[in-house]
N, C-alpha and C positions, 0 to 999 in steps of 0.2 A: 504494500499499500504506500501511496507517495503523497505529499502535500502539494496541493495545487495553490499557487500564489499568483495574484494578479493585482497589478496596481497601475494607476495613471496620475501622471503629474504634467499637466499641459498637454504638449504633443507628444511625451513620451509614455508608451504604453507597453506593459510588459506582463506576459503571462507564461510561467514556468511551472514545471514539476521538481520538487525538491526531495531529498532523502528524508526519511523520517526523523532522523538525528537532528535536523535543522528545527524542529518544533520548539524547543526550550528556548533557543536563541531568537527565535521569531516572536515568541510571546514576550521576551524580555524587551524586544524592541518596541512592541505594540504597547507594552505597559508604559514604557519611557516616553514614547513619542506621540501617543494617543491624542488628538485633538479634542477639545470640549465641544466643537461645533457638531451640529446634527448632520446626518447625511442626507442629501437630497433624497426624495421619495423614490425616484426612479432607480437609485442605487441601493434600496435596503433589502436585507434578506427577508427571503420569502419565508414565512412561518413554517416551522417543522411539525408535521402531523397536526396542524390546527392549533397549536400552542402558541403563545407569545414569546417566542424567542427574540431575545434583544437583538435590535438591528445593529449595534455597535459591535465592532470586532470582540471575540471573548477575551476575557481577562487573562493574563499570563498564568499559567498553572505550574510553571516552573520558574519561580522567582528566586533563583539562586539557592535553591533548596529549602525555601520557606513554604512549605506545603499548606501551613495555616493560612497564610496570608493570601495565597492562590485561591483556597478554598472560600475564604471570606469575600474575595473580590467576585467570585462567581456568584456566590448568594445573593449579594447585594443587587445583582442586576435582575433578579426574579421575585415573585410574590411567593408567600408560603404556599399555596396550591401548587404553582409551578415546581418548586423544589421537591414536594412530595411526589407529584406525578412524573417529573423527569427522572429522578433517581429511582423512584418505583419500589422502595424497599417496603416490605409488607409487615414486618413485626413491629409490635409497639415500642420495644427498646430502641430500634433502629429509627423509628420515626420521631422518638423523643430526642434522639441525637441529632437528627436533621433540625427539628424545629429549635431545639437548644442553640445549635449552631447559627442557624438563621437569626435568632435573637441576638446572640454575640456580634453577629456582623451588622445588624441593623442599628444597634444602641452603642454609641461610642463611649459614653460616660459610665454605664452600669453593664459590665459584661457578665457578672454572675447572674443567675436566673432561678426562679421558683416555680412552683407548680402552676400559679395563676398565670405567669407569662406563657407557659406552654398551652395552657387550656386557652387562652386568647389566640394564639397562633393556629391550634387545631379549629377553633371557631371560625377565624378567618379563612381557612383552607377548605371550610365546609366538611371537616373530617370528624368523626365521632371522638370525643375525648376518652382516653382508655378507662374503662369501668374499674379497673383495679392499678391505679396509676402508681400507688406505693409499691407493689410488686414489680411492675414494669420499670420503674426508676432503679429498684434494687438490682434487677438483672441487668441494667445498663451500666450500673456501677461494678458489678462482679465481671461483666465482659470488657471492663476498662474502657467503655465508650465515653463515660462521663465520670467527673470526680466531685465529690462533696466538698463545698467550700466551707459551710457551716451546718448546722443541723438540718436546715430547710432550703439552703441555695446550693446550686450546683454549676459547674463549668464543663465544657467539652474537654476532654483530657486529648494528650498528643496522638494516642492511638485513635479516638475518635475523628480528629482532624485529619490524620493519614487516611483513614478509611473514606472520609468524605472527598478528600483531594483525589484518590484514584477513581471514585465515582465521576466526579466532575470532569476529571480528565479524560475518562471514556466517553462521556456525553458530549464533549467540545469536539473530540476526534471523530464522533459519528455524525454530527451535523453536516448537512448538505452545504455545499458551497454555493454563494450566490449565483444568480443567473449570470451568463456572461454579459458583462457590461457593454461590450462592443454591439450587442444586437439591439441596445437602446439608442434613442436620440436624445 
């Protein structure tokens, strides 16, 4: 499998296939030089399977080995429902991991979270809150996906962030490339 890269600057237009090893460097370049300007409508990415995939280039998933920052960057570009649907994990401890990480990526000041935060994100995603949340949070702690901060607050563990980074990297690599921009005027 190869990476398709296309870009345009003035009259210069380039479309090439790159080796998979170039992905980390490409993502670093995107992260460092991405413009805050919106893409014109005619060059936005077509939604993947009907979901609202961000039209901006995917965040870097290999930021000098910082998988936590890469996963946070991906999470900030999606809604709670999107992250649950796109990642597709089925167990409640995994969903708690996703939504805990989602909460940490969305809130800059308060990074630890409690059950009420997770309940809010389940509600926003239109998913049923686990009926036995205490058991499911205990299982997530036992699996080292999350870590307790205090008696009732939690944080996503490094293992949890690594698992999320793997899942988001797989998602980004499976997204279809935008339609060829040369076919548009």
